C-alpha positions as CSV (number, residue, x, y, z in Angstrom):
1,M,-0.2,0.0,-0.2
2,G,1.2,3.8,-0.7
3,H,0.4,6.5,1.4
4,I,0.4,10.3,0.8
5,E,-0.3,13.2,2.4
6,A,0.3,16.8,2.7
7,T,-0.9,19.9,4.5
8,R,-0.9,23.6,3.7
9,D,-1.9,26.9,5.0
10,L,-4.0,28.8,2.4
11,G,-4.9,32.5,2.1
12,A,-8.5,31.3,1.3
13,A,-11.5,31.0,3.5
14,P,-12.8,27.6,4.2
15,D,-16.2,28.3,2.2
16,E,-14.1,29.5,-0.8
17,L,-12.0,26.3,-0.9
18,W,-15.1,24.2,-0.3
19,A,-16.8,25.8,-3.2
20,I,-13.7,24.7,-5.4
21,I,-13.3,21.1,-4.0
22,S,-17.1,20.2,-3.8
23,D,-17.5,21.0,-7.7
24,P,-16.3,18.4,-9.9
25,Q,-16.1,21.0,-12.8
26,T,-13.0,22.5,-11.2
27,W,-11.0,19.3,-10.5
28,D,-8.9,19.3,-13.7
29,R,-7.6,22.8,-12.4
30,W,-6.3,21.9,-9.4
31,F,-6.3,18.2,-8.6
32,T,-3.5,17.2,-10.6
33,V,-4.0,13.3,-10.1
34,H,-7.4,14.0,-11.9
35,D,-7.1,14.3,-15.7
36,K,-10.6,14.1,-16.8
37,W,-14.2,12.8,-16.6
38,L,-15.2,10.0,-18.7
39,E,-18.8,10.4,-17.9
40,E,-20.7,13.8,-16.7
41,P,-20.1,13.9,-13.0
42,P,-23.0,14.8,-10.7
43,A,-23.3,18.5,-10.1
44,T,-23.4,18.1,-6.0
45,L,-21.3,15.6,-4.3
46,T,-23.3,13.6,-2.0
47,P,-22.5,10.4,-0.2
48,G,-22.7,7.3,-2.7
49,A,-22.5,9.6,-5.7
50,R,-20.5,7.9,-8.5
51,L,-17.8,9.5,-10.8
52,T,-16.0,8.0,-13.3
53,A,-12.4,9.7,-14.0
54,K,-9.2,9.2,-16.0
55,I,-6.5,9.7,-13.5
56,V,-2.6,9.9,-14.0
57,M,0.5,8.7,-11.7
58,L,3.8,8.1,-12.6
59,N,2.8,9.1,-16.2
60,M,0.4,6.0,-16.6
61,A,-3.3,6.7,-16.9
62,N,-5.9,4.7,-15.1
63,K,-9.6,4.8,-15.2
64,I,-11.0,5.0,-11.8
65,E,-14.7,4.6,-10.6
66,W,-14.7,7.0,-7.7
67,S,-17.5,6.8,-5.0
68,V,-18.0,9.7,-2.4
69,R,-17.8,8.2,1.1
70,S,-18.6,11.3,3.1
71,V,-19.1,15.0,2.8
72,D,-19.2,17.3,5.8
73,A,-19.3,20.9,4.1
74,P,-17.5,22.8,4.4
75,T,-14.9,20.9,6.3
76,S,-14.4,17.4,4.5
77,L,-14.9,15.3,1.3
78,A,-14.2,11.7,1.3
79,L,-13.6,9.5,-2.2
80,G,-13.0,5.9,-2.5
81,G,-12.2,4.5,-5.9
82,T,-11.4,1.4,-7.8
83,G,-9.3,1.4,-11.1
84,M,-8.0,-1.0,-13.6
85,A,-6.1,-3.9,-12.5
86,G,-7.8,-4.0,-9.2
87,V,-6.1,-0.6,-7.9
88,K,-7.8,0.8,-5.0
89,A,-7.5,4.7,-4.0
90,D,-9.0,6.5,-1.0
91,F,-8.8,10.2,-1.0
92,T,-9.6,12.6,2.1
93,F,-9.8,16.4,1.7
94,T,-9.9,18.5,5.1
95,I,-10.5,22.1,5.6
96,E,-9.7,24.0,8.9
97,P,-10.5,27.7,9.7
98,L,-7.0,29.3,10.2
99,G,-7.4,33.2,10.8
100,A,-8.6,34.5,7.8
101,G,-7.5,31.6,5.6
102,S,-7.6,27.9,5.9
103,R,-5.5,24.7,6.8
104,F,-6.0,22.4,3.9
105,T,-4.8,18.8,4.2
106,V,-5.0,16.0,1.6
107,S,-4.3,12.5,1.9
108,G,-4.5,9.5,-0.1
109,D,-3.7,5.4,0.0
110,F,-3.1,3.4,-2.7
111,E,-3.2,-0.4,-2.8
112,G,-3.4,-3.3,-5.2
113,A,-1.7,-6.4,-6.4
114,L,0.7,-3.8,-8.5
115,V,1.0,-1.1,-5.7
116,K,3.8,-3.2,-3.8
117,G,7.5,-2.7,-2.9
118,A,9.3,-0.2,-5.2
119,L,6.2,0.3,-7.2
120,A,4.6,1.4,-4.0
121,K,7.5,3.7,-3.1
122,A,7.6,5.2,-6.6
123,V,3.8,6.0,-6.5
124,E,4.3,7.8,-3.1
125,K,7.0,9.8,-4.6
126,D,5.1,10.8,-7.5
127,G,1.9,11.5,-5.4
128,M,3.9,13.6,-3.0
129,R,5.2,15.9,-6.1
130,Q,1.5,16.0,-7.2
131,L,0.3,16.9,-3.9
132,D,2.3,19.9,-3.7
133,K,1.5,20.9,-7.2
134,T,-2.2,20.1,-6.3
135,L,-1.7,22.6,-3.1
136,T,-0.3,25.4,-5.2
137,Q,-2.9,25.2,-7.8
138,L,-5.7,24.9,-5.5
139,D,-4.4,28.2,-3.9
140,E,-3.8,29.8,-6.9
141,L,-7.4,29.0,-7.8
142,A,-9.1,30.1,-4.6
143,S,-7.2,33.3,-4.5
144,A,-8.2,34.0,-8.1
145,A,-11.8,33.6,-7.4
146,V,-11.6,36.0,-4.2
């Protein structure tokens, strides 16, 4: 299993960040693992909602069937998904108020027959690089929306 996690203090207020992460139409602009939707996602994310996406890690594409595990507006969103070759992924986004801004945490877990040993370490390394870029892009997108 691979695990990635990053936290960053962002200038946007929790409601501003929530408006972005809870809108699947914005994901291609900030969530770097996400490439595109393969089916039109629901307008509102609710527990049990299904989303079909193309994700990219280690420069390899995978189709993933996401299921929204939990939604607690405006503080957390959890997704679980299964991709090709039995790869499973779980992502949690958490927003905490911090002064006029927010502390944003994203964590992800990956598992499957292929995600072991050296490949799991490579997925973690690529995932951490992507999380850093994700947080930068989310901060820029939220700042532009203000």
